[in-house]
All heavy atoms as TSV, in Angstrom:
chain	resi	resn	atom	element	x	y	z
A	1	MET	N	N	11.204	-3.960	12.148
A	1	MET	CA	C	10.582	-3.312	11.011
A	1	MET	C	C	9.290	-2.650	11.493
A	1	MET	O	O	8.540	-3.225	12.258
A	1	MET	CB	C	10.275	-4.338	9.924
A	1	MET	CG	C	9.567	-3.754	8.738
A	1	MET	SD	S	9.176	-4.938	7.434
A	1	MET	CE	C	10.794	-5.401	6.903
A	2	ASN	N	N	9.037	-1.462	11.026
A	2	ASN	CA	C	7.818	-0.734	11.345
A	2	ASN	C	C	6.920	-0.679	10.125
A	2	ASN	O	O	7.397	-0.615	8.995
A	2	ASN	CB	C	8.135	0.695	11.788
A	2	ASN	CG	C	8.904	0.738	13.076
A	2	ASN	OD1	O	8.577	0.026	14.009
A	2	ASN	ND2	N	9.926	1.561	13.131
A	3	PHE	N	N	5.622	-0.671	10.365
A	3	PHE	CA	C	4.636	-0.552	9.304
A	3	PHE	C	C	3.771	0.658	9.591
A	3	PHE	O	O	3.413	0.898	10.742
A	3	PHE	CB	C	3.728	-1.787	9.226
A	3	PHE	CG	C	4.452	-3.036	8.876
A	3	PHE	CD1	C	4.918	-3.887	9.857
A	3	PHE	CD2	C	4.682	-3.365	7.552
A	3	PHE	CE1	C	5.593	-5.038	9.542
A	3	PHE	CE2	C	5.363	-4.521	7.225
A	3	PHE	CZ	C	5.816	-5.363	8.220
A	4	ILE	N	N	3.444	1.383	8.559
A	4	ILE	CA	C	2.484	2.478	8.678
A	4	ILE	C	C	1.304	2.106	7.802
A	4	ILE	O	O	1.450	1.878	6.602
A	4	ILE	CB	C	3.080	3.819	8.222
A	4	ILE	CG1	C	4.268	4.177	9.102
A	4	ILE	CG2	C	2.014	4.912	8.253
A	4	ILE	CD1	C	5.046	5.374	8.626
A	5	LEU	N	N	0.160	2.038	8.404
A	5	LEU	CA	C	-1.066	1.688	7.683
A	5	LEU	C	C	-1.978	2.901	7.724
A	5	LEU	O	O	-2.382	3.349	8.792
A	5	LEU	CB	C	-1.736	0.486	8.347
A	5	LEU	CG	C	-3.016	-0.022	7.734
A	5	LEU	CD1	C	-2.780	-0.493	6.306
A	5	LEU	CD2	C	-3.585	-1.153	8.576
A	6	HIS	N	N	-2.253	3.449	6.560
A	6	HIS	CA	C	-3.154	4.600	6.470
A	6	HIS	C	C	-4.505	4.099	6.013
A	6	HIS	O	O	-4.624	3.495	4.954
A	6	HIS	CB	C	-2.604	5.630	5.473
A	6	HIS	CG	C	-3.551	6.761	5.237
A	6	HIS	ND1	N	-4.483	6.745	4.236
A	6	HIS	CD2	C	-3.723	7.921	5.897
A	6	HIS	CE1	C	-5.181	7.859	4.280
A	6	HIS	NE2	N	-4.736	8.581	5.283
A	7	ILE	N	N	-5.497	4.322	6.823
A	7	ILE	CA	C	-6.849	3.906	6.484
A	7	ILE	C	C	-7.726	5.152	6.498
A	7	ILE	O	O	-7.780	5.864	7.499
A	7	ILE	CB	C	-7.398	2.887	7.504
A	7	ILE	CG1	C	-6.495	1.667	7.551
A	7	ILE	CG2	C	-8.830	2.513	7.168
A	7	ILE	CD1	C	-6.833	0.700	8.649
A	8	GLY	N	N	-8.378	5.410	5.389
A	8	GLY	CA	C	-9.251	6.573	5.331
A	8	GLY	C	C	-10.499	6.277	4.542
A	8	GLY	O	O	-10.484	5.517	3.580
A	9	THR	N	N	-11.587	6.869	4.968
A	9	THR	CA	C	-12.837	6.728	4.226
A	9	THR	C	C	-12.785	7.657	3.012
A	9	THR	O	O	-11.834	8.420	2.828
A	9	THR	CB	C	-14.034	7.085	5.120
A	9	THR	OG1	O	-13.862	8.429	5.588
A	9	THR	CG2	C	-14.128	6.139	6.296
A	10	HIS	N	N	-13.819	7.607	2.195
A	10	HIS	CA	C	-13.884	8.463	1.005
A	10	HIS	C	C	-13.760	9.927	1.410
A	10	HIS	O	O	-14.272	10.343	2.451
A	10	HIS	CB	C	-15.187	8.248	0.251
A	10	HIS	CG	C	-15.366	6.863	-0.282
A	10	HIS	ND1	N	-14.339	6.136	-0.836
A	10	HIS	CD2	C	-16.440	6.054	-0.356
A	10	HIS	CE1	C	-14.785	4.958	-1.223
A	10	HIS	NE2	N	-16.060	4.883	-0.936
A	11	LYS	N	N	-13.064	10.666	0.564
A	11	LYS	CA	C	-12.903	12.116	0.713
A	11	LYS	C	C	-12.072	12.521	1.929
A	11	LYS	O	O	-12.272	13.579	2.505
A	11	LYS	CB	C	-14.269	12.822	0.753
A	11	LYS	CG	C	-15.108	12.592	-0.488
A	11	LYS	CD	C	-14.367	13.128	-1.691
A	11	LYS	CE	C	-15.159	12.915	-2.970
A	11	LYS	NZ	N	-14.359	13.231	-4.144
A	12	THR	N	N	-11.110	11.673	2.331
A	12	THR	CA	C	-10.214	12.033	3.434
A	12	THR	C	C	-8.780	12.222	2.950
A	12	THR	O	O	-7.872	12.364	3.761
A	12	THR	CB	C	-10.231	10.980	4.556
A	12	THR	OG1	O	-9.803	9.724	4.019
A	12	THR	CG2	C	-11.611	10.845	5.172
A	13	GLY	N	N	-8.564	12.210	1.654
A	13	GLY	CA	C	-7.233	12.422	1.106
A	13	GLY	C	C	-6.432	11.152	0.905
A	13	GLY	O	O	-5.241	11.214	0.592
A	14	SER	N	N	-7.043	9.986	1.070
A	14	SER	CA	C	-6.323	8.715	0.940
A	14	SER	C	C	-5.685	8.559	-0.440
A	14	SER	O	O	-4.517	8.181	-0.547
A	14	SER	CB	C	-7.264	7.533	1.194
A	14	SER	OG	O	-7.785	7.587	2.481
A	15	THR	N	N	-6.422	8.840	-1.482
A	15	THR	CA	C	-5.904	8.680	-2.837
A	15	THR	C	C	-4.782	9.673	-3.100
A	15	THR	O	O	-3.753	9.320	-3.691
A	15	THR	CB	C	-7.026	8.829	-3.876
A	15	THR	OG1	O	-8.026	7.834	-3.603
A	15	THR	CG2	C	-6.512	8.631	-5.291
A	16	ALA	N	N	-4.930	10.899	-2.651
A	16	ALA	CA	C	-3.880	11.906	-2.838
A	16	ALA	C	C	-2.611	11.484	-2.111
A	16	ALA	O	O	-1.503	11.608	-2.652
A	16	ALA	CB	C	-4.359	13.266	-2.337
A	17	LEU	N	N	-2.752	10.980	-0.899
A	17	LEU	CA	C	-1.591	10.529	-0.131
A	17	LEU	C	C	-0.898	9.367	-0.845
A	17	LEU	O	O	0.327	9.357	-0.990
A	17	LEU	CB	C	-2.012	10.110	1.273
A	17	LEU	CG	C	-0.915	9.521	2.151
A	17	LEU	CD1	C	0.193	10.530	2.385
A	17	LEU	CD2	C	-1.498	9.042	3.470
A	18	GLN	N	N	-1.673	8.391	-1.313
A	18	GLN	CA	C	-1.093	7.244	-1.987
A	18	GLN	C	C	-0.457	7.640	-3.316
A	18	GLN	O	O	0.592	7.099	-3.688
A	18	GLN	CB	C	-2.150	6.156	-2.190
A	18	GLN	CG	C	-2.569	5.537	-0.861
A	18	GLN	CD	C	-3.575	4.437	-1.043
A	18	GLN	OE1	O	-3.210	3.305	-1.302
A	18	GLN	NE2	N	-4.848	4.779	-0.909
A	19	SER	N	N	-1.028	8.585	-4.016
A	19	SER	CA	C	-0.432	9.064	-5.274
A	19	SER	C	C	0.911	9.730	-5.001
A	19	SER	O	O	1.882	9.528	-5.742
A	19	SER	CB	C	-1.373	10.043	-5.975
A	19	SER	OG	O	-2.531	9.373	-6.400
A	20	PHE	N	N	0.987	10.514	-3.930
A	20	PHE	CA	C	2.245	11.156	-3.548
A	20	PHE	C	C	3.295	10.108	-3.194
A	20	PHE	O	O	4.444	10.191	-3.637
A	20	PHE	CB	C	2.028	12.108	-2.366
A	20	PHE	CG	C	3.314	12.661	-1.826
A	20	PHE	CD1	C	3.912	13.758	-2.427
A	20	PHE	CD2	C	3.927	12.082	-0.726
A	20	PHE	CE1	C	5.109	14.265	-1.937
A	20	PHE	CE2	C	5.121	12.578	-0.234
A	20	PHE	CZ	C	5.713	13.677	-0.837
A	21	LEU	N	N	2.915	9.119	-2.380
A	21	LEU	CA	C	3.847	8.075	-1.974
A	21	LEU	C	C	4.344	7.292	-3.188
A	21	LEU	O	O	5.530	6.987	-3.303
A	21	LEU	CB	C	3.201	7.141	-0.957
A	21	LEU	CG	C	2.876	7.778	0.393
A	21	LEU	CD1	C	2.036	6.818	1.242
A	21	LEU	CD2	C	4.137	8.195	1.126
A	22	PHE	N	N	3.432	6.973	-4.109
A	22	PHE	CA	C	3.822	6.238	-5.318
A	22	PHE	C	C	4.806	7.055	-6.157
A	22	PHE	O	O	5.822	6.540	-6.626
A	22	PHE	CB	C	2.596	5.870	-6.152
A	22	PHE	CG	C	2.955	5.130	-7.412
A	22	PHE	CD1	C	3.214	3.774	-7.376
A	22	PHE	CD2	C	3.044	5.787	-8.623
A	22	PHE	CE1	C	3.566	3.082	-8.538
A	22	PHE	CE2	C	3.394	5.111	-9.787
A	22	PHE	CZ	C	3.655	3.759	-9.736
A	23	ALA	N	N	4.506	8.326	-6.340
A	23	ALA	CA	C	5.360	9.187	-7.161
A	23	ALA	C	C	6.756	9.334	-6.559
A	23	ALA	O	O	7.723	9.584	-7.284
A	23	ALA	CB	C	4.716	10.560	-7.335
A	24	ASN	N	N	6.872	9.164	-5.260
A	24	ASN	CA	C	8.145	9.353	-4.563
A	24	ASN	C	C	8.709	8.054	-3.999
A	24	ASN	O	O	9.590	8.089	-3.140
A	24	ASN	CB	C	7.957	10.382	-3.447
A	24	ASN	CG	C	7.680	11.749	-4.000
A	24	ASN	OD1	O	8.579	12.422	-4.477
A	24	ASN	ND2	N	6.416	12.157	-3.978
A	25	LYS	N	N	8.237	6.914	-4.517
A	25	LYS	CA	C	8.631	5.627	-3.928
A	25	LYS	C	C	10.134	5.365	-4.000
A	25	LYS	O	O	10.700	4.774	-3.088
A	25	LYS	CB	C	7.822	4.473	-4.518
A	25	LYS	CG	C	8.073	4.147	-5.958
A	25	LYS	CD	C	7.158	3.014	-6.386
A	25	LYS	CE	C	7.417	2.441	-7.689
A	25	LYS	NZ	N	7.424	3.095	-8.886
A	26	THR	N	N	10.818	5.824	-5.035
A	26	THR	CA	C	12.262	5.620	-5.151
A	26	THR	C	C	13.007	6.427	-4.090
A	26	THR	O	O	13.917	5.918	-3.430
A	26	THR	CB	C	12.752	6.000	-6.559
A	26	THR	OG1	O	12.034	5.221	-7.521
A	26	THR	CG2	C	14.236	5.745	-6.717
A	27	ILE	N	N	12.631	7.660	-3.917
A	27	ILE	CA	C	13.246	8.512	-2.891
A	27	ILE	C	C	12.973	7.934	-1.505
A	27	ILE	O	O	13.856	7.885	-0.651
A	27	ILE	CB	C	12.709	9.956	-2.998
A	27	ILE	CG1	C	13.145	10.573	-4.321
A	27	ILE	CG2	C	13.164	10.801	-1.816
A	27	ILE	CD1	C	12.436	11.863	-4.666
A	28	LEU	N	N	11.739	7.506	-1.282
A	28	LEU	CA	C	11.377	6.924	0.015
A	28	LEU	C	C	12.182	5.661	0.301
A	28	LEU	O	O	12.652	5.457	1.426
A	28	LEU	CB	C	9.878	6.628	0.060
A	28	LEU	CG	C	8.960	7.846	0.069
A	28	LEU	CD1	C	7.520	7.432	-0.188
A	28	LEU	CD2	C	9.085	8.586	1.390
A	29	LEU	N	N	12.360	4.820	-0.719
A	29	LEU	CA	C	13.098	3.575	-0.537
A	29	LEU	C	C	14.550	3.849	-0.128
A	29	LEU	O	O	15.103	3.150	0.718
A	29	LEU	CB	C	13.042	2.728	-1.806
A	29	LEU	CG	C	13.582	1.310	-1.688
A	29	LEU	CD1	C	12.847	0.525	-0.603
A	29	LEU	CD2	C	13.458	0.595	-3.022
A	30	LYS	N	N	15.136	4.878	-0.695
A	30	LYS	CA	C	16.502	5.252	-0.317
A	30	LYS	C	C	16.592	5.650	1.153
A	30	LYS	O	O	17.653	5.583	1.753
A	30	LYS	CB	C	17.004	6.399	-1.194
A	30	LYS	CG	C	17.282	5.981	-2.619
A	30	LYS	CD	C	17.721	7.159	-3.454
A	30	LYS	CE	C	17.914	6.739	-4.907
A	30	LYS	NZ	N	18.275	7.875	-5.763
A	31	GLN	N	N	15.447	6.038	1.722
A	31	GLN	CA	C	15.399	6.430	3.127
A	31	GLN	C	C	14.835	5.308	4.003
A	31	GLN	O	O	14.529	5.522	5.169
A	31	GLN	CB	C	14.572	7.702	3.289
A	31	GLN	CG	C	15.202	8.881	2.582
A	31	GLN	CD	C	14.413	10.153	2.773
A	31	GLN	OE1	O	13.715	10.332	3.757
A	31	GLN	NE2	N	14.542	11.061	1.826
A	32	GLY	N	N	14.689	4.113	3.409
A	32	GLY	CA	C	14.240	2.955	4.172
A	32	GLY	C	C	12.744	2.799	4.276
A	32	GLY	O	O	12.246	2.042	5.105
A	33	VAL	N	N	12.001	3.505	3.415
A	33	VAL	CA	C	10.535	3.420	3.429
A	33	VAL	C	C	10.082	2.720	2.156
A	33	VAL	O	O	10.332	3.201	1.050
A	33	VAL	CB	C	9.891	4.825	3.512
A	33	VAL	CG1	C	8.375	4.727	3.458
A	33	VAL	CG2	C	10.349	5.546	4.773
A	34	LEU	N	N	9.421	1.577	2.305
A	34	LEU	CA	C	8.933	0.810	1.157
A	34	LEU	C	C	7.468	1.126	0.895
A	34	LEU	O	O	6.638	1.034	1.801
A	34	LEU	CB	C	9.075	-0.690	1.419
A	34	LEU	CG	C	8.443	-1.608	0.378
A	34	LEU	CD1	C	9.178	-1.512	-0.950
A	34	LEU	CD2	C	8.411	-3.040	0.870
A	35	TYR	N	N	7.173	1.504	-0.325
A	35	TYR	CA	C	5.786	1.629	-0.776
A	35	TYR	C	C	5.542	0.421	-1.667
A	35	TYR	O	O	5.959	0.395	-2.820
A	35	TYR	CB	C	5.569	2.930	-1.552
A	35	TYR	CG	C	4.112	3.192	-1.850
A	35	TYR	CD1	C	3.237	3.551	-0.840
A	35	TYR	CD2	C	3.609	3.062	-3.134
A	35	TYR	CE1	C	1.901	3.783	-1.101
A	35	TYR	CE2	C	2.279	3.293	-3.412
A	35	TYR	CZ	C	1.422	3.654	-2.390
A	35	TYR	OH	O	0.087	3.875	-2.655
A	36	PRO	N	N	4.903	-0.636	-1.137
A	36	PRO	CA	C	4.794	-1.896	-1.880
A	36	PRO	C	C	3.977	-1.757	-3.159
A	36	PRO	O	O	3.080	-0.930	-3.250
A	36	PRO	CB	C	4.112	-2.839	-0.896
A	36	PRO	CG	C	3.528	-1.997	0.164
A	36	PRO	CD	C	4.239	-0.691	0.158
A	37	THR	N	N	4.311	-2.595	-4.151
A	37	THR	CA	C	3.605	-2.552	-5.429
A	37	THR	C	C	2.498	-3.595	-5.519
A	37	THR	O	O	1.661	-3.514	-6.405
A	37	THR	CB	C	4.590	-2.755	-6.595
A	37	THR	OG1	O	5.299	-3.979	-6.402
A	37	THR	CG2	C	5.587	-1.610	-6.664
A	38	THR	N	N	2.487	-4.568	-4.624
A	38	THR	CA	C	1.431	-5.580	-4.645
A	38	THR	C	C	0.074	-4.924	-4.410
A	38	THR	O	O	-0.090	-4.139	-3.484
A	38	THR	CB	C	1.672	-6.645	-3.552
A	38	THR	OG1	O	2.883	-7.319	-3.839
A	38	THR	CG2	C	0.537	-7.650	-3.492
A	39	GLY	N	N	-0.867	-5.244	-5.259
A	39	GLY	CA	C	-2.231	-4.750	-5.089
A	39	GLY	C	C	-2.463	-3.337	-5.583
A	39	GLY	O	O	-3.539	-2.787	-5.380
A	40	LEU	N	N	-1.476	-2.753	-6.247
A	40	LEU	CA	C	-1.654	-1.381	-6.730
A	40	LEU	C	C	-2.648	-1.315	-7.882
A	40	LEU	O	O	-2.588	-2.105	-8.816
A	40	LEU	CB	C	-0.327	-0.802	-7.224
A	40	LEU	CG	C	0.600	-0.205	-6.203
A	40	LEU	CD1	C	1.872	0.313	-6.891
A	40	LEU	CD2	C	-0.044	0.900	-5.425
A	41	VAL	N	N	-3.542	-0.359	-7.807
A	41	VAL	CA	C	-4.440	-0.010	-8.902
A	41	VAL	C	C	-4.461	1.511	-8.947
A	41	VAL	O	O	-4.818	2.161	-7.957
A	41	VAL	CB	C	-5.864	-0.545	-8.665
A	41	VAL	CG1	C	-6.801	-0.063	-9.760
A	41	VAL	CG2	C	-5.864	-2.055	-8.592
A	42	ASN	N	N	-4.023	2.066	-10.065
A	42	ASN	CA	C	-3.937	3.524	-10.190
A	42	ASN	C	C	-3.125	4.138	-9.045
A	42	ASN	O	O	-3.527	5.124	-8.447
A	42	ASN	CB	C	-5.327	4.152	-10.263
A	42	ASN	CG	C	-6.095	3.693	-11.477
A	42	ASN	OD1	O	-5.518	3.481	-12.531
A	42	ASN	ND2	N	-7.383	3.513	-11.334
A	43	ASN	N	N	-1.999	3.514	-8.731
A	43	ASN	CA	C	-1.046	3.995	-7.725
A	43	ASN	C	C	-1.542	3.894	-6.281
A	43	ASN	O	O	-0.923	4.448	-5.385
A	43	ASN	CB	C	-0.620	5.439	-8.006
A	43	ASN	CG	C	-0.075	5.630	-9.390
A	43	ASN	OD1	O	0.493	4.710	-9.967
A	43	ASN	ND2	N	-0.237	6.802	-9.942
A	44	ALA	N	N	-2.647	3.231	-6.046
A	44	ALA	CA	C	-3.200	3.130	-4.695
A	44	ALA	C	C	-3.514	1.668	-4.360
A	44	ALA	O	O	-3.571	0.816	-5.235
A	44	ALA	CB	C	-4.455	3.985	-4.568
A	45	HIS	N	N	-3.704	1.405	-3.101
A	45	HIS	CA	C	-3.914	0.033	-2.615
A	45	HIS	C	C	-5.365	-0.261	-2.229
A	45	HIS	O	O	-5.623	-0.996	-1.288
A	45	HIS	CB	C	-3.008	-0.223	-1.404
A	45	HIS	CG	C	-1.570	-0.240	-1.744
A	45	HIS	ND1	N	-0.765	0.849	-1.559
A	45	HIS	CD2	C	-0.789	-1.211	-2.274
A	45	HIS	CE1	C	0.458	0.555	-1.948
A	45	HIS	NE2	N	0.477	-0.677	-2.402
A	46	HIS	N	N	-6.297	0.288	-2.958
A	46	HIS	CA	C	-7.704	0.051	-2.628
A	46	HIS	C	C	-8.051	-1.441	-2.654
A	46	HIS	O	O	-8.842	-1.914	-1.841
A	46	HIS	CB	C	-8.625	0.805	-3.584
A	46	HIS	CG	C	-8.370	2.276	-3.617
A	46	HIS	ND1	N	-8.537	3.082	-2.513
A	46	HIS	CD2	C	-7.943	3.086	-4.610
A	46	HIS	CE1	C	-8.243	4.324	-2.827
A	46	HIS	NE2	N	-7.862	4.348	-4.098
A	47	ASN	N	N	-7.444	-2.170	-3.584
A	47	ASN	CA	C	-7.744	-3.604	-3.690
A	47	ASN	C	C	-7.319	-4.374	-2.449
A	47	ASN	O	O	-7.928	-5.391	-2.117
A	47	ASN	CB	C	-7.072	-4.214	-4.918
A	47	ASN	CG	C	-7.858	-3.967	-6.170
A	47	ASN	OD1	O	-8.959	-3.439	-6.124
A	47	ASN	ND2	N	-7.303	-4.345	-7.293
A	48	VAL	N	N	-6.283	-3.915	-1.767
A	48	VAL	CA	C	-5.854	-4.599	-0.550
A	48	VAL	C	C	-6.977	-4.534	0.486
A	48	VAL	O	O	-7.308	-5.532	1.122
A	48	VAL	CB	C	-4.544	-4.003	0.003
A	48	VAL	CG1	C	-4.188	-4.624	1.341
A	48	VAL	CG2	C	-3.409	-4.194	-1.002
A	49	ALA	N	N	-7.569	-3.369	0.640
A	49	ALA	CA	C	-8.677	-3.231	1.596
A	49	ALA	C	C	-9.846	-4.126	1.219
A	49	ALA	O	O	-10.447	-4.785	2.072
A	49	ALA	CB	C	-9.127	-1.774	1.662
A	50	TRP	N	N	-10.174	-4.179	-0.067
A	50	TRP	CA	C	-11.298	-5.007	-0.505
A	50	TRP	C	C	-11.014	-6.490	-0.297
A	50	TRP	O	O	-11.905	-7.257	0.042
A	50	TRP	CB	C	-11.645	-4.726	-1.965
A	50	TRP	CG	C	-12.240	-3.365	-2.156
A	50	TRP	CD1	C	-11.700	-2.330	-2.864
A	50	TRP	CD2	C	-13.460	-2.877	-1.614
A	50	TRP	NE1	N	-12.510	-1.237	-2.778
A	50	TRP	CE2	C	-13.604	-1.536	-2.026
A	50	TRP	CE3	C	-14.459	-3.436	-0.806
A	50	TRP	CZ2	C	-14.703	-0.746	-1.668
A	50	TRP	CZ3	C	-15.548	-2.640	-0.448
A	50	TRP	CH2	C	-15.660	-1.330	-0.880
A	51	THR	N	N	-9.771	-6.916	-0.505
A	51	THR	CA	C	-9.458	-8.335	-0.321
A	51	THR	C	C	-9.459	-8.714	1.153
A	51	THR	O	O	-9.833	-9.828	1.504
A	51	THR	CB	C	-8.112	-8.734	-0.957
A	51	THR	OG1	O	-7.072	-7.944	-0.407
A	51	THR	CG2	C	-8.138	-8.579	-2.455
A	52	VAL	N	N	-9.058	-7.798	2.012
A	52	VAL	CA	C	-9.157	-8.067	3.450
A	52	VAL	C	C	-10.612	-8.244	3.835
A	52	VAL	O	O	-10.984	-9.167	4.553
A	52	VAL	CB	C	-8.502	-6.934	4.275
A	52	VAL	CG1	C	-8.839	-7.069	5.748
A	52	VAL	CG2	C	-6.998	-6.931	4.062
A	53	LYS	N	N	-11.452	-7.351	3.339
A	53	LYS	CA	C	-12.881	-7.428	3.642
A	53	LYS	C	C	-13.482	-8.728	3.120
A	53	LYS	O	O	-14.328	-9.333	3.766
A	53	LYS	CB	C	-13.612	-6.230	3.032
A	53	LYS	CG	C	-15.077	-6.190	3.384
A	53	LYS	CD	C	-15.728	-4.942	2.833
A	53	LYS	CE	C	-17.202	-4.947	3.185
A	53	LYS	NZ	N	-17.901	-3.796	2.645
A	54	ALA	N	N	-13.021	-9.187	1.954
A	54	ALA	CA	C	-13.551	-10.411	1.352
A	54	ALA	C	C	-12.873	-11.670	1.889
A	54	ALA	O	O	-13.198	-12.771	1.483
A	54	ALA	CB	C	-13.393	-10.352	-0.167
A	55	ASP	N	N	-11.910	-11.495	2.788
A	55	ASP	CA	C	-11.169	-12.615	3.372
A	55	ASP	C	C	-10.396	-13.391	2.305
A	55	ASP	O	O	-10.274	-14.604	2.368
A	55	ASP	CB	C	-12.103	-13.534	4.157
A	55	ASP	CG	C	-11.350	-14.370	5.183
A	55	ASP	OD1	O	-10.256	-13.956	5.601
A	55	ASP	OD2	O	-11.854	-15.438	5.561
A	56	ASP	N	N	-9.872	-12.672	1.304
A	56	ASP	CA	C	-9.070	-13.259	0.238
A	56	ASP	C	C	-7.602	-13.111	0.634
A	56	ASP	O	O	-7.024	-12.039	0.552
A	56	ASP	CB	C	-9.348	-12.534	-1.074
A	56	ASP	CG	C	-8.502	-13.035	-2.221
A	56	ASP	OD1	O	-7.706	-13.985	-2.040
A	56	ASP	OD2	O	-8.630	-12.472	-3.318
A	57	LEU	N	N	-6.995	-14.195	1.066
A	57	LEU	CA	C	-5.662	-14.110	1.629
A	57	LEU	C	C	-4.534	-14.186	0.599
A	57	LEU	O	O	-3.381	-13.943	0.944
A	57	LEU	CB	C	-5.480	-15.200	2.688
A	57	LEU	CG	C	-6.456	-15.119	3.865
A	57	LEU	CD1	C	-6.182	-16.237	4.847
A	57	LEU	CD2	C	-6.365	-13.769	4.547
A	58	ASP	N	N	-4.826	-14.498	-0.657
A	58	ASP	CA	C	-3.771	-14.588	-1.671
A	58	ASP	C	C	-3.032	-13.265	-1.840
A	58	ASP	O	O	-1.807	-13.216	-1.822
A	58	ASP	CB	C	-4.335	-15.033	-3.022
A	58	ASP	CG	C	-4.779	-16.482	-3.019
A	58	ASP	OD1	O	-4.297	-17.242	-2.150
A	58	ASP	OD2	O	-5.589	-16.843	-3.880
A	59	LEU	N	N	-3.774	-12.185	-2.009
A	59	LEU	CA	C	-3.143	-10.880	-2.185
A	59	LEU	C	C	-2.425	-10.460	-0.903
A	59	LEU	O	O	-1.343	-9.873	-0.950
A	59	LEU	CB	C	-4.172	-9.820	-2.579
A	59	LEU	CG	C	-3.603	-8.437	-2.905
A	59	LEU	CD1	C	-2.645	-8.504	-4.088
A	59	LEU	CD2	C	-4.716	-7.461	-3.191
A	60	ILE	N	N	-2.989	-10.783	0.227
A	60	ILE	CA	C	-2.361	-10.441	1.506
A	60	ILE	C	C	-1.045	-11.198	1.658
A	60	ILE	O	O	-0.041	-10.644	2.132
A	60	ILE	CB	C	-3.312	-10.744	2.674
A	60	ILE	CG1	C	-4.637	-9.984	2.502
A	60	ILE	CG2	C	-2.666	-10.400	4.009
A	60	ILE	CD1	C	-4.508	-8.506	2.258
A	61	ASP	N	N	-1.000	-12.454	1.238
A	61	ASP	CA	C	0.247	-13.221	1.269
A	61	ASP	C	C	1.305	-12.582	0.374
A	61	ASP	O	O	2.473	-12.506	0.729
A	61	ASP	CB	C	0.010	-14.669	0.839
A	61	ASP	CG	C	-0.712	-15.488	1.894
A	61	ASP	OD1	O	-0.720	-15.076	3.078
A	61	ASP	OD2	O	-1.264	-16.543	1.531
A	62	GLN	N	N	0.887	-12.121	-0.814
A	62	GLN	CA	C	1.815	-11.450	-1.727
A	62	GLN	C	C	2.360	-10.174	-1.085
A	62	GLN	O	O	3.557	-9.893	-1.161
A	62	GLN	CB	C	1.119	-11.090	-3.035
A	62	GLN	CG	C	0.802	-12.265	-3.912
A	62	GLN	CD	C	0.024	-11.833	-5.142
A	62	GLN	OE1	O	0.060	-10.672	-5.542
A	62	GLN	NE2	N	-0.682	-12.765	-5.751
A	63	LEU	N	N	1.483	-9.430	-0.450
A	63	LEU	CA	C	1.890	-8.197	0.199
A	63	LEU	C	C	2.881	-8.500	1.330
A	63	LEU	O	O	3.885	-7.815	1.486
A	63	LEU	CB	C	0.687	-7.440	0.743
A	63	LEU	CG	C	0.944	-6.111	1.426
A	63	LEU	CD1	C	1.644	-5.140	0.479
A	63	LEU	CD2	C	-0.350	-5.526	1.928
A	64	GLY	N	N	2.623	-9.545	2.085
A	64	GLY	CA	C	3.543	-9.959	3.141
A	64	GLY	C	C	4.911	-10.291	2.585
A	64	GLY	O	O	5.933	-9.984	3.196
A	65	GLY	N	N	4.955	-10.911	1.409
A	65	GLY	CA	C	6.228	-11.213	0.758
A	65	GLY	C	C	6.972	-9.947	0.388
A	65	GLY	O	O	8.188	-9.856	0.566
A	66	ASP	N	N	6.250	-8.938	-0.110
A	66	ASP	CA	C	6.885	-7.655	-0.443
A	66	ASP	C	C	7.501	-7.018	0.804
A	66	ASP	O	O	8.602	-6.493	0.762
A	66	ASP	CB	C	5.868	-6.677	-1.015
A	66	ASP	CG	C	5.469	-6.962	-2.436
A	66	ASP	OD1	O	6.088	-7.838	-3.059
A	66	ASP	OD2	O	4.526	-6.325	-2.912
A	67	LEU	N	N	6.780	-7.072	1.885
A	67	LEU	CA	C	7.206	-6.389	3.096
A	67	LEU	C	C	8.343	-7.096	3.817
A	67	LEU	O	O	9.042	-6.486	4.620
A	67	LEU	CB	C	6.022	-6.217	4.048
A	67	LEU	CG	C	4.865	-5.373	3.498
A	67	LEU	CD1	C	3.714	-5.359	4.484
A	67	LEU	CD2	C	5.327	-3.967	3.186
A	68	SER	N	N	8.559	-8.381	3.516
A	68	SER	CA	C	9.601	-9.120	4.211
A	68	SER	C	C	10.979	-8.964	3.569
A	68	SER	O	O	11.955	-9.476	4.073
A	68	SER	CB	C	9.234	-10.591	4.299
A	68	SER	OG	O	9.221	-11.186	3.016
A	69	HIS	N	N	11.056	-8.266	2.451
A	69	HIS	CA	C	12.346	-8.094	1.761
A	69	HIS	C	C	13.130	-6.972	2.364
A	69	HIS	O	O	12.886	-5.996	2.738
A	69	HIS	CB	C	12.146	-7.835	0.274
A	69	HIS	CG	C	11.650	-9.075	-0.417
A	69	HIS	ND1	N	10.345	-9.220	-0.789
A	69	HIS	CD2	C	12.264	-10.198	-0.769
A	69	HIS	CE1	C	10.197	-10.413	-1.356
A	69	HIS	NE2	N	11.348	-11.014	-1.368
């Protein structure tokens, strides 16, 4: 299994990219690309980054469960 992790600072298009991926998640899934729903806020995964920074592993464990399916 491969993972693609997009990390961008403010004003680098991160939100636009995540909005596009969310809007096309069904099409992507048919092609073997999972856009996980754990930690989504407004179609983006900003909370995942904040929980990593805060060392909150509960959300990360949930995300790992999504990715293992």
